RODO-2510 file (C-alpha; in nm, 4 decimals, decimal comma):
residues 336
     n   res          X          Y          Z
     1     m     8,8441     8,5323     4,7348
     2     w     8,7922     8,8985     4,6868
     3     f     8,4124     8,8361     4,6593
     4     w     8,4123     8,6528     4,9907
     5     h     8,6000     8,9529     5,1569
     6     s     8,3625     9,1963     5,0093
     7     r     8,0516     9,0121     5,1524
     8     m     8,2172     8,9868     5,5023
     9     l     8,2931     9,3668     5,5004
    10     k     7,9411     9,4595     5,4114
    11     k     7,8102     9,2266     5,6726
    12     s     8,0541     9,3617     5,9550
    13     a     7,9479     9,7271     5,8644
    14     s     7,5851     9,6387     5,9013
    15     i     7,6462     9,4859     6,2392
    16     v     7,8199     9,8081     6,3528
    17     l     7,5380    10,0254     6,2252
    18     v     7,2612     9,8147     6,3916
    19     s     7,4414     9,8147     6,7134
    20     f     7,4292    10,1956     6,7253
    21     r     7,0679    10,2590     6,6356
    22     p     6,9205    10,5016     6,8837
    23     s     6,7377    10,3266     7,1687
    24     t     6,3721    10,4092     7,2760
    25     y     6,5122    10,5540     7,5945
    26     l     6,7242    10,8186     7,3977
    27     r     6,4273    10,8822     7,1666
    28     w     6,2192    10,9653     7,4551
    29     y     6,4691    11,2112     7,5905
    30     a     6,4928    11,3775     7,2378
    31     s     6,1170    11,4537     7,2432
    32     g     6,0466    11,4674     7,6213
    33     p     5,9817    11,7687     7,8432
    34     h     6,3493    11,8538     7,8834
    35     s     6,4537    11,8237     7,5230
    36     l     6,8180    11,7371     7,4530
    37     r     6,7975    11,8058     7,0555
    38     p     7,1038    12,0259     7,0529
    39     c     7,3208    11,7670     7,2468
    40     w     7,1625    11,4939     7,0493
    41     t     7,2719    11,6570     6,7200
    42     d     7,6228    11,6976     6,8463
    43     f     7,6246    11,3245     6,9800
    44     l     7,5160    11,1964     6,6239
    45     s     7,8090    11,3788     6,4619
    46     i     8,0506    11,2178     6,7034
    47     l     7,8722    10,8864     6,6528
    48     q     7,8996    10,9203     6,2845
    49     g     8,2728    10,9505     6,3107
    50     s     8,2876    10,6486     6,5365
    51     v     8,0926    10,4363     6,2974
    52     l     8,3243    10,5313     6,0000
    53     l     8,6160    10,4409     6,2261
    54     f     8,4614    10,1154     6,3069
    55     k     8,4038    10,0457     5,9368
    56     v     8,7748    10,0994     5,8692
    57     g     8,8579     9,8903     6,1697
    58     a     8,6337     9,6070     6,0578
    59     a     8,7903     9,6150     5,7157
    60     e     9,1355     9,6099     5,8633
    61     a     9,0379     9,3237     6,0982
    62     h     8,9294     9,0995     5,8031
    63     l     9,2119     9,1884     5,5716
    64     t     9,4682     9,1273     5,8427
    65     v     9,3347     8,7731     5,9159
    66     r     9,5836     8,6566     5,6532
    67     f     9,8497     8,9084     5,7608
    68     a     9,8006     8,9084     6,1382
    69     v    10,1673     8,8289     6,1972
    70     m    10,2783     9,1282     5,9817
    71     d    10,0371     9,4011     6,1315
    72     g     9,8585     9,2706     6,4511
    73     g     9,9140     9,5900     6,6387
    74     k     9,7313     9,8033     6,3903
    75     v     9,4113     9,6112     6,4418
    76     r     9,4279     9,6592     6,8198
    77     r     9,4922    10,0233     6,7764
    78     s     9,1948    10,0821     6,5497
    79     f     8,9507     9,9051     6,7752
    80     a     9,0785    10,0879     7,0761
    81     s     9,0532    10,4200     6,9142
    82     a     8,6904    10,3348     6,8120
    83     t     8,6042    10,2366     7,1639
    84     i     8,7492    10,5532     7,3114
    85     m     8,5380    10,7679     7,0597
    86     a     8,2237    10,5731     7,1573
    87     l     8,2780    10,6303     7,5286
    88     l     8,3439    11,0024     7,4772
    89     a     8,0265    11,0334     7,2762
    90     l     7,8159    10,8616     7,5405
    91     t     7,9832    11,0732     7,8186
    92     f     7,9051    11,3953     7,6211
    93     l     7,5267    11,2779     7,6018
    94     s     7,5149    11,2062     7,9669
    95     g     7,6502    11,5517     8,0392
    96     c     7,3674    11,7101     7,8390
    97     a     7,1141    11,5853     8,0868
    98     l     7,2969    11,7746     8,3627
    99     f     7,2343    12,1085     8,1796
   100     a     6,8783    12,0326     8,0628
   101     p     6,6611    12,3424     8,1294
   102     r     6,4923    12,3267     8,4710
   103     e     6,1080    12,3564     8,4922
   104     e     6,0109    12,7187     8,5713
   105     v     5,8812    12,7624     8,9190
   106     r     5,5079    12,8882     8,9066
   107     l     5,4308    13,1774     9,1492
   108     k     5,0777    13,2181     9,2723
   109     q     4,8863    13,5430     9,2290
   110     a     4,6859    13,6971     9,5136
   111     t     4,5413    14,0145     9,6180
   112     a     4,5518    14,1831     9,9609
   113     e     4,1901    14,0799    10,0230
   114     e     4,2592    13,7148     9,9253
   115     l     4,5599    13,6987    10,1690
   116     t     4,3457    13,8517    10,4415
   117     v     4,0760    13,5968    10,3892
   118     l     4,3536    13,3192    10,3763
   119     l     4,4797    13,4109    10,7197
   120     s     4,1343    13,4135    10,8685
   121     q     4,0720    13,0539    10,7187
   122     r     4,3896    12,9289    10,8711
   123     e     4,2958    13,0702    11,2076
   124     a     3,9398    12,9161    11,1927
   125     a     4,0881    12,5797    11,0980
   126     i     4,2401    12,5312    11,4497
   127     q     3,9919    12,5096    11,7293
   128     t     4,2393    12,3486    11,9776
   129     m     4,6087    12,2478    11,9800
   130     k     4,8496    12,0452    12,1923
   131     g     5,2060    12,0491    12,1106
   132     l     5,5533    11,9454    12,2359
   133     f     5,8631    12,1564    12,1472
   134     s     6,2335    12,2290    12,2443
   135     a     6,3789    12,5722    12,2587
   136     k     6,7335    12,6947    12,2246
   137     v     6,8008    13,0327    12,3718
   138     h     7,0893    13,2563    12,2791
   139     g     7,1941    13,5862    12,4275
   140     g     7,0099    13,5716    12,7703
   141     i     6,6674    13,6633    12,6390
   142     i     6,5275    13,4168    12,8984
   143     p     6,7127    13,4471    13,2363
   144     i     6,6203    13,0914    13,3384
   145     a     6,7822    12,8413    13,1048
   146     s     6,9545    12,8172    12,7564
   147     r     6,7688    12,4937    12,6671
   148     v     6,3991    12,4362    12,7415
   149     e     6,1583    12,1482    12,6804
   150     g     5,8122    12,2743    12,6502
   151     a     5,4378    12,1975    12,6171
   152     l     5,1763    12,4033    12,4413
   153     y     4,7936    12,4047    12,4980
   154     y     4,5535    12,6221    12,3098
   155     r     4,1836    12,6788    12,2759
   156     r     4,0332    12,9052    12,0133
   157     p     4,0017    13,2056    12,0273
   158     n     4,2482    13,3182    12,2858
   159     a     4,3196    13,0767    12,5665
   160     m     4,6843    12,9530    12,5667
   161     r     4,9195    12,7882    12,8134
   162     l     5,2917    12,7328    12,7854
   163     r     5,4852    12,5211    13,0199
   164     g     5,8744    12,4844    13,0205
   165     f     6,0907    12,2174    13,1852
   166     t     6,4605    12,1286    13,2177
   167     a     6,5980    11,8201    13,0485
   168     i     6,5447    11,6260    13,3585
   169     g     6,1837    11,7280    13,3973
   170     s     6,1916    12,0094    13,6519
   171     e     5,9425    12,2957    13,5861
   172     l     6,0995    12,6140    13,4823
   173     f     5,7937    12,8333    13,4066
   174     e     5,4140    12,8330    13,3414
   175     f     5,2631    13,1100    13,1256
   176     v     4,8852    13,1309    13,0842
   177     q     4,6881    13,3827    12,8835
   178     v     4,3120    13,4067    12,8583
   179     e     4,1268    13,6961    12,7032
   180     d     4,3043    14,0060    12,8089
   181     q     4,4814    13,8696    13,1126
   182     f     4,7933    13,6726    13,1709
   183     r     4,9830    13,5033    13,4571
   184     l     5,3583    13,4067    13,4473
   185     r     5,4738    13,1632    13,7270
   186     l     5,8443    13,1138    13,7851
   187     p     5,8829    12,8288    14,0438
   188     t     6,2699    12,8350    14,0476
   189     m     6,2579    13,2013    14,1339
   190     g     5,9479    13,2034    14,3554
   191     r     5,7759    13,4762    14,1567
   192     v     5,4360    13,5225    13,9942
   193     l     5,3627    13,8046    13,7546
   194     s     5,0118    13,8963    13,6192
   195     g     4,8298    14,1661    13,4270
   196     s     4,7163    14,2412    13,0817
   197     p     4,9200    14,1785    12,7647
   198     s     4,9600    14,5481    12,7137
   199     d     5,1452    14,5700    13,0487
   200     m     5,4021    14,2924    12,9715
   201     g     5,6526    14,5261    12,8074
   202     e     5,6623    14,7417    13,1322
   203     m     5,7411    14,4345    13,3548
   204     g     6,1091    14,4270    13,2566
   205     k     6,3359    14,1314    13,1493
   206     l     6,1137    13,8560    13,2904
   207     a     5,7976    13,9277    13,0999
   208     r     5,9712    14,0283    12,7731
   209     p     6,0550    13,6723    12,6308
   210     f     5,6901    13,5577    12,7024
   211     q     5,5516    13,8557    12,5112
   212     l     5,7721    13,7500    12,2197
   213     s     5,6687    13,3827    12,2537
   214     v     5,2970    13,4751    12,2207
   215     w     5,3822    13,6432    11,8922
   216     a     5,5919    13,3416    11,7649
   217     m     5,3076    13,0987    11,8524
   218     g     5,0782    13,2967    11,6406
   219     g     5,2406    13,1594    11,3289
   220     v     5,1620    12,8030    11,4559
   221     l     4,8212    12,8757    11,5695
   222     g     4,7176    13,1062    11,2997
   223     t     4,6191    13,3776    11,5378
   224     g     4,7990    13,6486    11,3400
   225     i     4,4749    13,7548    11,1490
   226     i     4,3959    14,1078    11,0433
   227     a     4,1754    14,2817    11,3061
   228     k     3,8830    14,4940    11,2211
   229     n     4,0609    14,8176    11,3093
   230     e     4,3609    14,7238    11,0741
   231     t     4,4191    14,7890    10,7166
   232     v     4,6593    14,6278    10,4715
   233     v     4,8854    14,7244    10,1807
   234     l     5,0182    14,4535     9,9536
   235     k     5,3600    14,4742     9,7796
   236     e     5,5330    14,2267     9,5422
   237     e     5,8892    14,1455     9,6195
   238     g     6,0207    13,8846     9,3670
   239     d     5,9112    13,5373     9,4822
   240     r     5,7434    13,6855     9,7888
   241     y     5,4475    13,9091     9,8762
   242     r     5,4785    14,1554    10,1603
   243     l     5,1710    14,2602    10,3459
   244     d     5,2022    14,5630    10,5563
   245     v     4,9442    14,5786    10,8389
   246     f     4,8409    14,9184    10,9583
   247     g     4,6707    15,0009    11,2903
   248     p     4,5961    15,2989    11,5069
   249     s     4,8692    15,4267    11,7502
   250     t     4,7911    15,5599    12,1082
   251     s     4,7385    15,9042    11,9392
   252     g     4,4972    15,7624    11,6831
   253     a     4,7432    15,8020    11,3872
   254     q     4,7894    15,4950    11,1517
   255     f     5,1345    15,3075    11,1692
   256     v     5,2777    14,9828    11,0431
   257     r     5,2272    14,7360    11,3128
   258     r     5,3427    14,4272    11,1365
   259     r     5,4854    14,3087    10,7994
   260     l     5,4088    13,9542    10,6729
   261     w     5,6018    13,7923    10,4003
   262     f     5,4173    13,5170    10,2005
   263     e     5,6147    13,2728     9,9993
   264     r     5,4392    13,2810     9,6609
   265     q     5,4559    12,9092     9,5682
   266     t     5,2517    12,8037     9,8787
   267     l     5,1378    13,1304    10,0135
   268     h     5,2784    13,0312    10,3669
   269     v     5,3771    13,3130    10,5914
   270     v     5,7604    13,2572    10,6215
   271     l     5,8669    13,5878    10,7793
   272     e     5,7130    13,8561    11,0048
   273     d     5,8192    14,1709    11,1497
   274     r     5,6656    14,3434    11,4629
   275     l     5,7153    14,7054    11,4690
   276     t     5,6815    14,9950    11,7264
   277     e     5,5056    15,3228    11,6757
   278     s     5,8339    15,4794    11,5857
   279     g     5,8840    15,2257    11,3058
   280     a     6,1650    15,0316    11,4871
   281     v     6,1598    14,6556    11,4476
   282     e     6,0614    14,5118    11,7877
   283     a     6,0926    14,1504    11,6756
   284     t     6,1599    13,9364    11,3587
   285     i     6,0140    13,5933    11,3370
   286     q     6,1054    13,3335    11,0608
   287     y     5,8715    13,0345    11,0066
   288     e     6,0245    12,7202    10,8558
   289     d     5,9786    12,3488    10,7955
   290     f     5,6068    12,3428    10,7020
   291     r     5,4419    12,0005    10,7578
   292     a     5,0905    11,8652    10,7303
   293     i     4,9200    11,7935    11,0639
   294     g     4,5990    11,6340    11,1718
   295     d     4,4284    11,4658    10,8784
   296     g     4,6786    11,6452    10,6493
   297     r     4,4707    11,9392    10,5539
   298     f     4,6622    12,1926    10,7693
   299     m     5,0224    12,3032    10,7140
   300     r     5,2057    12,4490    11,0049
   301     p     5,5680    12,5559    11,0685
   302     f     5,7770    12,3146    11,2898
   303     k     6,0562    12,5502    11,3241
   304     i     6,0385    12,9100    11,4435
   305     v     6,3373    13,1481    11,4853
   306     l     6,2721    13,4704    11,6801
   307     e     6,5187    13,7664    11,6894
   308     d     6,4599    14,0316    11,9446
   309     g     6,4685    14,3760    11,7887
   310     k     6,6130    14,5161    12,1035
   311     g     6,9273    14,3008    12,0747
   312     q     6,8355    14,0909    12,3859
   313     g     6,8793    13,7527    12,2050
   314     r     6,7469    13,4839    11,9782
   315     v     6,5205    13,1890    12,0350
   316     q     6,4726    12,8816    11,8181
   317     v     6,1597    12,6720    11,8736
   318     t     6,1366    12,3353    11,7210
   319     f     5,8205    12,1335    11,7496
   320     h     5,8174    11,7583    11,7866
   321     e     5,4522    11,6978    11,7719
   322     m     5,1269    11,8919    11,7080
   323     i     4,7874    11,7582    11,7730
   324     p     4,5131    11,9804    11,6444
   325     n     4,1329    11,9791    11,7223
   326     q     4,1477    11,7302    12,0032
   327     p     3,9611    11,8049    12,3427
   328     v     4,1630    12,0495    12,5740
   329     s     4,0316    12,0447    12,9246
   330     a     4,0269    12,3384    13,1791
   331     t     4,3058    12,1528    13,3682
   332     d     4,5167    12,1528    13,0521
   333     l     4,4797    12,5294    13,0246
   334     a     4,4986    12,6171    13,3936
   335     q     4,2663    12,9038    13,3259
   336     l     4,2836    13,2264    13,5323
***
């Protein structure tokens, strides 16, 4: 009888050990890219204790077959304790995955010359553009409406038309810029303003938001290239590059006209400052939600947030659709 009990105990212990052999899944994690070797070692130590406890429980289970009436509760307590230990061990291992080291973000390296070329390439990639957008206006920067549904038409290099409508389709404005001339028509106010872009700042509250809109659309159209009379200085700011763009002032002295921040994972322009000759920030523009358009080769921001540096307000533009490099007629552009 003792020989029979001994064979049964060895068989039970073997069953327990086989059931806790590491699976292929766990072995992969131990040697995978996010190694869990420290947690795996701890897990094995916990598991070893569980196996020993199971051995004792198995022995007690077989010995108490004959004495179940005398000590049945002890068997249940042993197996319950072993089960709890196993669950704790598995929970500990699953927690290890939560603290596995994250893959390090790789930042691209670029020079000022390379970023200048990149801006030119993005500008040349868009020959024409049609787009539909919505604008939310805060702070009275546009004295027409707080919500605008709009349409954009563009043809390279410098012909652009913006149209704004109410939610029910009534026309709010039409802004057209070709070469060095612009026209702003406000049907609801019965007014038409025209002139050169350099005169826009002198036309008061009505022209100001459209001057800012031209700058904001530059991030979509890629028109914010470095001009021939401009120079650049590159600075590294953590996970961004800052490109300071210098140009001649009215007196001929050089000053910082713009600052462009490039996100270094993708080299997208995500932030832009427009500055005055005195160094004050005239406008800050954020570019977000980059998506592929056309055949997927071009990435453009579908969300633009513009803060007026003079404290006149804030505009958020969200594009619903962009169609690049499709025919744009003279009627679409309503050229001057």
